[in-house]
DSSP file (Angstrom, degrees, kcal/mol; ACC not computed):
  #  RESIDUE AA STRUCTURE BP1 BP2  ACC     N-H-->O    O-->H-N    N-H-->O    O-->H-N    TCO  KAPPA ALPHA  PHI   PSI    X-CA   Y-CA   Z-CA
    1    1 A M              0   0    0      0, 0.0     2,-0.2     0, 0.0     7,-0.1   0.000 360.0 360.0 360.0 142.4    0.0    0.1    0.0
    2    2 A P        -     0   0    0      0, 0.0     6,-0.1     0, 0.0     0, 0.0  -0.464 360.0-153.2 -68.3 142.5    1.2    3.5   -0.7
    3    3 A N  S    S+     0   0    0     -2,-0.2     2,-0.4     4,-0.0     3,-0.0   0.689  77.3  68.6 -82.2 -21.8    2.2    5.6    2.3
    4    4 A I  S  > S-     0   0    0      1,-0.1     4,-1.9    -3,-0.0     3,-0.4  -0.833  78.0-134.9-111.8 141.7    1.5    9.0    0.6
    5    5 A V  H  > S+     0   0    0     -2,-0.4     4,-2.0     1,-0.2    -1,-0.1   0.857 106.3  54.7 -65.9 -35.6   -2.0   10.2   -0.4
    6    6 A G  H  > S+     0   0    0      2,-0.2     4,-2.3     1,-0.2    -1,-0.2   0.821 107.7  50.0 -60.7 -33.9   -0.7   11.3   -3.9
    7    7 A A  H  > S+     0   0    0     -3,-0.4     4,-1.9     2,-0.2    -1,-0.2   0.880 108.9  50.8 -71.4 -37.7    0.7    7.8   -4.6
    8    8 A A  H  X S+     0   0    0     -4,-1.9     4,-1.9     2,-0.2    -2,-0.2   0.899 110.1  50.0 -70.1 -36.4   -2.5    6.2   -3.7
    9    9 A K  H  X S+     0   0    0     -4,-2.0     4,-2.6     2,-0.2    -2,-0.2   0.949 110.0  51.2 -58.7 -51.8   -4.4    8.6   -6.0
   10   10 A R  H  X S+     0   0    0     -4,-2.3     4,-2.8     1,-0.2     5,-0.2   0.853 109.1  51.2 -59.5 -34.4   -1.9    7.7   -8.9
   11   11 A A  H  X S+     0   0    0     -4,-1.9     4,-1.6     2,-0.2    -1,-0.2   0.931 110.4  48.9 -69.0 -40.1   -2.5    3.9   -8.3
   12   12 A R  H  X S+     0   0    0     -4,-1.9     4,-1.9     2,-0.2    -2,-0.2   0.933 112.5  47.5 -60.1 -50.7   -6.2    4.4   -8.5
   13   13 A Q  H  X S+     0   0    0     -4,-2.6     4,-2.6     1,-0.2     5,-0.3   0.941 109.6  53.6 -59.3 -49.3   -5.8    6.4  -11.7
   14   14 A A  H  X S+     0   0    0     -4,-2.8     4,-2.1     1,-0.2    -1,-0.2   0.821 106.8  51.8 -59.9 -31.8   -3.6    3.8  -13.2
   15   15 A I  H  X S+     0   0    0     -4,-1.6     4,-2.3    -5,-0.2    -1,-0.2   0.946 111.6  45.8 -68.7 -42.2   -6.1    1.1  -12.6
   16   16 A R  H  X S+     0   0    0     -4,-1.9     4,-1.8     2,-0.2    -2,-0.2   0.844 114.5  48.4 -69.8 -35.9   -8.9    3.1  -14.2
   17   17 A R  H  X S+     0   0    0     -4,-2.6     4,-2.9     2,-0.2    -1,-0.2   0.920 110.4  52.1 -68.1 -43.6   -6.6    3.9  -17.2
   18   18 A N  H  X S+     0   0    0     -4,-2.1     4,-2.5    -5,-0.3     5,-0.2   0.933 110.0  47.5 -60.0 -47.0   -5.5    0.4  -17.6
   19   19 A N  H  X S+     0   0    0     -4,-2.3     4,-1.9     1,-0.2    -1,-0.2   0.870 112.3  49.9 -60.0 -37.5   -9.1   -0.9  -17.6
   20   20 A R  H  X S+     0   0    0     -4,-1.8     4,-2.0     2,-0.2    -2,-0.2   0.897 113.0  46.8 -66.6 -40.1  -10.1    1.7  -20.2
   21   21 A N  H  X S+     0   0    0     -4,-2.9     4,-2.3     2,-0.2    -2,-0.2   0.882 110.1  52.7 -67.4 -36.4   -7.1    0.8  -22.4
   22   22 A V  H  X S+     0   0    0     -4,-2.5     4,-1.8     1,-0.2    -1,-0.2   0.881 109.6  49.6 -61.5 -43.9   -7.7   -2.9  -22.1
   23   23 A S  H  X S+     0   0    0     -4,-1.9     4,-2.3    -5,-0.2    -1,-0.2   0.901 110.0  49.8 -61.0 -44.0  -11.3   -2.4  -23.2
   24   24 A A  H  X S+     0   0    0     -4,-2.0     4,-2.1     1,-0.2    -2,-0.2   0.925 110.6  48.7 -65.0 -44.6  -10.3   -0.3  -26.1
   25   25 A K  H  X S+     0   0    0     -4,-2.3     4,-2.1     1,-0.2    -1,-0.2   0.844 109.6  54.1 -72.3 -28.5   -7.8   -2.8  -27.4
   26   26 A T  H  X S+     0   0    0     -4,-1.8     4,-1.9     2,-0.2    -1,-0.2   0.952 108.0  49.6 -65.5 -47.2  -10.4   -5.6  -27.0
   27   27 A G  H  X S+     0   0    0     -4,-2.3     4,-2.4     1,-0.2    -2,-0.2   0.875 108.9  52.7 -58.1 -39.1  -12.7   -3.7  -29.1
   28   28 A L  H  X S+     0   0    0     -4,-2.1     4,-2.0     2,-0.2    -1,-0.2   0.863 107.9  51.7 -63.8 -36.8  -10.0   -3.2  -31.7
   29   29 A K  H  X S+     0   0    0     -4,-2.1     4,-1.8     2,-0.2    -1,-0.2   0.837 107.9  50.6 -69.4 -29.0   -9.4   -6.9  -31.7
   30   30 A S  H  X S+     0   0    0     -4,-1.9     4,-1.9     2,-0.2    -2,-0.2   0.927 110.1  50.0 -66.0 -47.2  -13.1   -7.5  -32.3
   31   31 A Q  H  X S+     0   0    0     -4,-2.4     4,-2.3     1,-0.2    -2,-0.2   0.896 110.3  51.6 -64.8 -39.5  -13.2   -5.1  -35.2
   32   32 A R  H  X S+     0   0    0     -4,-2.0     4,-2.2     1,-0.2    -1,-0.2   0.894 107.8  51.6 -63.3 -38.8  -10.1   -6.9  -36.7
   33   33 A A  H  X S+     0   0    0     -4,-1.8     4,-2.0     2,-0.2    -2,-0.2   0.836 109.6  50.4 -66.7 -35.8  -11.8  -10.2  -36.4
   34   34 A K  H  X S+     0   0    0     -4,-1.9     4,-2.4     2,-0.2     5,-0.2   0.936 111.8  48.6 -63.9 -47.9  -14.9   -8.8  -38.3
   35   35 A L  H  X S+     0   0    0     -4,-2.3     4,-2.0     1,-0.2    -2,-0.2   0.940 114.2  42.0 -62.7 -45.7  -12.7   -7.5  -41.0
   36   36 A F  H  X S+     0   0    0     -4,-2.2     4,-2.5     1,-0.2    -1,-0.2   0.865 112.0  57.6 -70.5 -34.9  -10.6  -10.7  -41.5
   37   37 A G  H  X S+     0   0    0     -4,-2.0     4,-1.9     1,-0.2    -1,-0.2   0.921 108.5  45.1 -60.1 -43.8  -13.9  -12.7  -41.2
   38   38 A A  H  <>S+     0   0    0     -4,-2.4     5,-2.1     2,-0.2     9,-0.3   0.851 113.2  50.4 -73.7 -32.0  -15.4  -10.6  -44.2
   39   39 A V  H ><5S+     0   0    0     -4,-2.0     3,-0.9    -5,-0.2    -2,-0.2   0.883 108.6  52.6 -70.4 -37.5  -12.1  -11.0  -46.2
   40   40 A T  H 3<5S+     0   0    0     -4,-2.5    -2,-0.2     1,-0.2    -1,-0.2   0.906 107.7  51.4 -61.5 -39.7  -12.2  -14.9  -45.6
   41   41 A K  T 3<5S-     0   0    0     -4,-1.9    -1,-0.2    -5,-0.2    -2,-0.2   0.490 112.3-124.4 -80.3   0.8  -15.8  -15.0  -46.9
   42   42 A Q  T < 5 +     0   0    0     -3,-0.9     2,-0.9     1,-0.2    -3,-0.2   0.873  56.1 155.2  56.9  41.6  -14.6  -13.1  -50.0
   43   43 A D     >< -     0   0    0     -5,-2.1     4,-2.9     1,-0.2    -1,-0.2  -0.825  23.3-172.7-104.8  99.6  -17.2  -10.4  -49.4
   44   44 A Q  H  > S+     0   0    0     -2,-0.9     4,-2.2     2,-0.2     5,-0.2   0.944  78.5  43.7 -54.9 -59.6  -15.9   -7.3  -51.1
   45   45 A P  H  > S+     0   0    0      0, 0.0     4,-2.0     0, 0.0     3,-0.4   0.947 117.0  48.0 -58.8 -48.4  -18.5   -4.6  -50.0
   46   46 A Q  H  > S+     0   0    0      1,-0.2     4,-2.8     2,-0.2     5,-0.2   0.890 109.3  52.9 -55.3 -45.9  -18.4   -5.9  -46.5
   47   47 A S  H  X S+     0   0    0     -4,-2.9     4,-1.9    -9,-0.3    -1,-0.2   0.840 110.0  48.6 -64.6 -31.5  -14.6   -6.0  -46.3
   48   48 A V  H  X S+     0   0    0     -4,-2.2     4,-1.7    -3,-0.4    -1,-0.2   0.881 112.0  47.7 -73.5 -36.5  -14.4   -2.4  -47.4
   49   49 A A  H  X S+     0   0    0     -4,-2.0     4,-1.9    -5,-0.2    -2,-0.2   0.927 114.2  47.2 -69.4 -44.2  -16.9   -1.2  -44.9
   50   50 A E  H  X S+     0   0    0     -4,-2.8     4,-2.1     1,-0.2    -2,-0.2   0.891 109.0  55.4 -63.0 -37.1  -15.2   -3.2  -42.1
   51   51 A Y  H  X S+     0   0    0     -4,-1.9     4,-2.2     1,-0.2    -1,-0.2   0.856 106.3  50.6 -62.9 -37.3  -11.8   -1.8  -43.2
   52   52 A K  H  X S+     0   0    0     -4,-1.7     4,-1.8     2,-0.2    -1,-0.2   0.852 112.6  46.1 -64.5 -38.8  -13.0    1.7  -42.9
   53   53 A A  H  X S+     0   0    0     -4,-1.9     4,-1.7     2,-0.2    -2,-0.2   0.832 110.5  52.4 -68.1 -33.2  -14.3    1.0  -39.5
   54   54 A Y  H  X S+     0   0    0     -4,-2.1     4,-2.4     2,-0.2    -2,-0.2   0.910 111.9  47.6 -71.3 -45.5  -11.1   -0.8  -38.5
   55   55 A C  H  X S+     0   0    0     -4,-2.2     4,-2.7     1,-0.2     5,-0.2   0.904 110.0  52.1 -60.6 -45.6   -9.0    2.4  -39.7
   56   56 A A  H  X S+     0   0    0     -4,-1.8     4,-2.2     1,-0.2    -1,-0.2   0.940 110.4  46.9 -59.8 -44.0  -11.2    4.7  -37.9
   57   57 A M  H  X S+     0   0    0     -4,-1.7     4,-2.7     2,-0.2     5,-0.2   0.910 112.4  51.2 -66.7 -41.1  -10.8    2.8  -34.6
   58   58 A L  H  X S+     0   0    0     -4,-2.4     4,-2.0     1,-0.2    -1,-0.2   0.935 109.7  49.4 -63.8 -40.0   -7.0    2.6  -35.1
   59   59 A D  H  X S+     0   0    0     -4,-2.7     4,-2.2     1,-0.2    -1,-0.2   0.903 110.6  49.9 -62.5 -43.2   -6.7    6.3  -35.7
   60   60 A K  H  X S+     0   0    0     -4,-2.2     4,-1.5    -5,-0.2    -1,-0.2   0.904 112.2  47.9 -67.4 -39.7   -8.8    7.1  -32.6
   61   61 A L  H  <>S+     0   0    0     -4,-2.7     5,-2.1     1,-0.2     6,-1.3   0.846 111.7  49.8 -69.5 -29.5   -6.6    4.8  -30.4
   62   62 A A  H  <5S+     0   0    0     -4,-2.0     3,-0.5    -5,-0.2    -2,-0.2   0.833 110.1  51.2 -74.3 -32.5   -3.5    6.3  -31.8
   63   63 A K  H  <5S+     0   0    0     -4,-2.2    -2,-0.2     1,-0.2    -1,-0.2   0.824 110.8  47.7 -76.5 -27.0   -4.8    9.8  -31.1
   64   64 A R  T  <5S-     0   0    0     -4,-1.5    -1,-0.2    -5,-0.2    -2,-0.2   0.469 116.1-115.4 -90.1  -4.3   -5.6    8.9  -27.5
   65   65 A G  T   5S+     0   0    0     -3,-0.5    -3,-0.2    -4,-0.4    -4,-0.1   0.563  81.0 121.9  86.3  12.0   -2.2    7.3  -27.0
   66   66 A I  S   <S+     0   0    0     -5,-2.1     2,-0.3    -6,-0.2    -4,-0.2   0.858  85.3  15.7 -75.4 -36.2   -3.4    3.7  -26.5
   67   67 A I  S    S-     0   0    0     -6,-1.3    -2,-0.3    -9,-0.2    -1,-0.1  -0.918  95.6 -98.9-126.8 164.5   -1.3    2.5  -29.4
   68   68 A T     >  -     0   0    0     -2,-0.3     4,-2.1     1,-0.1     5,-0.2  -0.384  26.3-117.8 -77.6 157.7    1.5    4.2  -31.1
   69   69 A K  H  > S+     0   0    0      1,-0.2     4,-2.4     2,-0.2     5,-0.2   0.911 115.5  50.0 -59.5 -43.7    1.0    6.1  -34.4
   70   70 A N  H  > S+     0   0    0      1,-0.2     4,-2.4     2,-0.2    -1,-0.2   0.861 107.1  54.7 -66.0 -34.0    3.5    3.7  -36.2
   71   71 A T  H  > S+     0   0    0      2,-0.2     4,-2.4     1,-0.2     5,-0.2   0.927 109.2  48.6 -63.6 -44.7    1.6    0.7  -34.9
   72   72 A A  H  X S+     0   0    0     -4,-2.1     4,-2.5     1,-0.2    -2,-0.2   0.907 111.5  48.7 -61.9 -42.2   -1.7    2.1  -36.4
   73   73 A V  H  X S+     0   0    0     -4,-2.4     4,-2.1     2,-0.2    -1,-0.2   0.916 112.2  49.6 -65.9 -43.4   -0.1    2.8  -39.7
   74   74 A R  H  X S+     0   0    0     -4,-2.4     4,-2.2     2,-0.2    -2,-0.2   0.892 112.6  45.5 -53.9 -48.2    1.4   -0.7  -39.8
   75   75 A R  H  X S+     0   0    0     -4,-2.4     4,-2.6     2,-0.2     5,-0.3   0.913 112.8  50.4 -63.5 -47.9   -1.9   -2.4  -39.0
   76   76 A K  H  X S+     0   0    0     -4,-2.5     4,-3.1    -5,-0.2    -2,-0.2   0.910 110.5  50.9 -64.7 -36.4   -3.9   -0.3  -41.5
   77   77 A T  H  X S+     0   0    0     -4,-2.1     4,-2.6     1,-0.2    -1,-0.2   0.944 112.5  46.0 -66.9 -44.8   -1.2   -1.1  -44.3
   78   78 A R  H  X S+     0   0    0     -4,-2.2     4,-1.7     2,-0.2    -1,-0.2   0.932 114.4  46.7 -67.1 -37.7   -1.5   -4.9  -43.6
   79   79 A A  H  X S+     0   0    0     -4,-2.6     4,-2.3     1,-0.2     5,-0.2   0.927 111.0  54.3 -66.4 -43.4   -5.3   -4.8  -43.4
   80   80 A A  H  X S+     0   0    0     -4,-3.1     4,-3.0    -5,-0.3    -1,-0.2   0.883 106.6  51.4 -58.5 -39.5   -5.3   -2.8  -46.7
   81   81 A N  H  X S+     0   0    0     -4,-2.6     4,-1.9     2,-0.2    -1,-0.2   0.856 107.4  51.2 -65.8 -32.9   -3.2   -5.3  -48.4
   82   82 A R  H  X S+     0   0    0     -4,-1.7     4,-1.5    -5,-0.2    -2,-0.2   0.933 113.7  44.4 -70.7 -43.2   -5.5   -8.1  -47.5
   83   83 A V  H  X S+     0   0    0     -4,-2.3     4,-1.3     2,-0.2    -2,-0.2   0.888 112.9  52.7 -66.0 -38.1   -8.6   -6.2  -48.8
   84   84 A R  H  X S+     0   0    0     -4,-3.0     4,-1.4     1,-0.2    -1,-0.2   0.868 106.3  53.6 -59.7 -36.9   -6.6   -5.3  -51.9
   85   85 A G  H  X S+     0   0    0     -4,-1.9     4,-0.8     1,-0.2    -1,-0.2   0.813 105.9  54.1 -67.2 -33.4   -5.8   -8.9  -52.4
   86   86 A L  H  < S+     0   0    0     -4,-1.5     3,-0.3     1,-0.2    -1,-0.2   0.840 106.0  50.1 -66.7 -34.7   -9.4   -9.7  -52.3
   87   87 A A  H  < S+     0   0    0     -4,-1.3    -2,-0.2     1,-0.2    -1,-0.2   0.824 106.1  58.9 -68.5 -33.5  -10.1   -7.2  -55.0
   88   88 A A  H  <        0   0    0     -4,-1.4    -1,-0.2     1,-0.3    -2,-0.2   0.755 360.0 360.0 -70.4 -28.1   -7.4   -8.7  -57.1
   89   89 A K     <        0   0    0     -4,-0.8    -1,-0.3    -3,-0.3    -2,-0.2   0.454 360.0 360.0 -79.2 360.0   -9.0  -12.1  -57.1
């Protein structure tokens, strides 16, 4: 247990922030699963819609500092390549 009031407050804040970040990352994983599910089903319009939602979520998380900017860019690129590969088939 922290001996200082400020340290106790920081610990409480860290717990709240951690819960918020875990929840956001879980939502991101769910959105990614929807996208890859649509790509697996060869559903072009659904894949494009899910890709847009996935990119928007990545941008929001990067803006809030939950994931880094480069991570968001890398994941968007890899997802775009999958969707683009679907269009080529």
